[in-house]
N, C-alpha and C positions, 0 to 999 in steps of 0.2 A: 370660752377658752377650750373647754373640753371638746366642744363641736369641731373646732379648728384643728385639734390634735387627731380627732377621728378622720376628718377630711384628708389631712397629710398622710395619714396611715393607709387610707384607701387609695389614694393617688400613687403612693409608693408601691402598694401590693399590685395595683392594676398595671403599673409600668414595668414591673419585673418581668412578667411573661413576654411583653413586647420587646424589652431589650435583649432577653434571651433569644427569642425567635430572630431578630434581625442578626445578632451575633452568629447564630447557627447558619442562617442563609448565607452570609457572606463567607464563612469558612467552608460551606458545601460547594459554593460556586466554583467550578473547575475552568481551567483555561483550555479552550479548544482552538485548534487550527485545521482549517479545511484547506486542502491542497488539490490541484487539478492542473493538468498540463497535457502536452502532446510530446511524446519522445520519439526520436529516430534511433533505431538500434542498428548496429552493423556487427555482423558476425566476425569474430577474431580468430576463433578456433571451433572446429567441429569434428567430431568422430562418430562414425555410424557403424554399428555392429549388428550383423544378422542373428536373429534367433531362429532356429530351425524348427521350432514347434508347429508353425502355421505359416502359410504363404503370406509374404509381405510384412512379417514381424520384424521390427528393428528396435535397437535401443540406440538413442542419439544423445550425445554429450555435446553441450554447446556452451561457449563462452562469447559474450557479446559486450560491445561498449556503446553507450548511448548518450544523447544529449537532449535536454528538455528545451523546446522552442521557446517558452514563455520565460523562464527563470535562468536558463543558461547552465542548469545543474547538470553534472556529468555522472553516469550510472555505469556499474559493471555488474553483469548478470551471469551467473553459472547455473546451468539447468540440465536435467536429465529428462528425456522424453522416452516413453514406452509406447510405441505405435504399431498398429496393424494396418497396413494400406493407407498410411497418413492419418489415422484417427487414434486418439488415446489420450494419455495423461502426461502432464508436465509437472515437475517439482524442482525447486532450486532456491538460490539466494540471490539477492540484489543489494548492492551498496550504492547509495546515491549520496554526492557530496556537492557543496555549493561550487561555483565556478573557481573559487580561490583555494578549494579543498577543505573547507571548514563545514561545520553543521552536517555531520554525516548522519545518515539513517540507514539502518541494517534491517532488511526484510526477508522473511521467509514467504516464498510464493508457491502456489499450486494453481493448476488450471486444466482445461480440457482443450485438446488440439483437435480441430476439424478440418478436413481436406474435401473439397467438392471439385467439380470440373466445370470450366467456363464452357459456354456454347462452342468454343473453338477446341475443347479438349485440354486445356491448359489447367493445371492444379491451382485452386485458390485455398490457401492455408490461413486459418484464423485460429486465434487462441483467446479464450476467456477465462479468466481467474480472479483470484483473491491474493492479497499479501497481508501479512501481519508484522507489525513493527517488533523487532527483536530488542533494539536498543537505538538510542539516538545521542549525539553529542552536540555541544554548543547550545544554540537555541532550541534544540530537540531533546536535550538532556531531561530525563524523567518523564517523557511521554510514552503513551501506549495507544494502540489502536490499529487500524488497517483501512483496507478499501478494496476496490475492483479495478480490473484493467481489461482492455479489449486490443488484441494485436491483429494486424493484417500483415501477412509476409508478402513482401514485394520481391521479385527475382533478384538474384545476385546477392544473396545474403543480407538484404536490407528489410527491416520491418518498421511499421508504424505503429505505435501504442498510444492510446488514450487512456489515461489513468485518473482516479479520483480517490483521495484518501482523507480520513478525519481522525486526527489525533488528539488525545485529551491528556493533560497533565495529571500524572498519578497523584 
């Protein structure tokens, strides 16, 4: 009888750490969302101001509207670029919503603008950067994270952006 009591006690004592470990592991597991798409941007407003300190130095303020090919999400981007001969930095904010206006994501973005010339002498403008989620609504409520983007500017105020983000529930 005494041996049986000790066995039960040993089983219980050995089980407690396992129960605790599994309980902690399930509470630590976080929900993650990986998002990836291609977006077409269209310039809706743009203002360029010359800075007279060096040749080709401008400040460009731009507003763009875009749509993601895969999801149909709609985005609005407001950015400021500080450029010398087409090269420099970009900073701004982007808002993305589902096609019905729900599930908003608000990002702060920053990047590097690079301008090169094609063999024909036409400018080729690219932007590479990162974005950080400021806040989400709907199914993105309580998430944090960010990712990267690469943009190629096409003439006439159109740009193509490939982006990839990973968001984690707080």
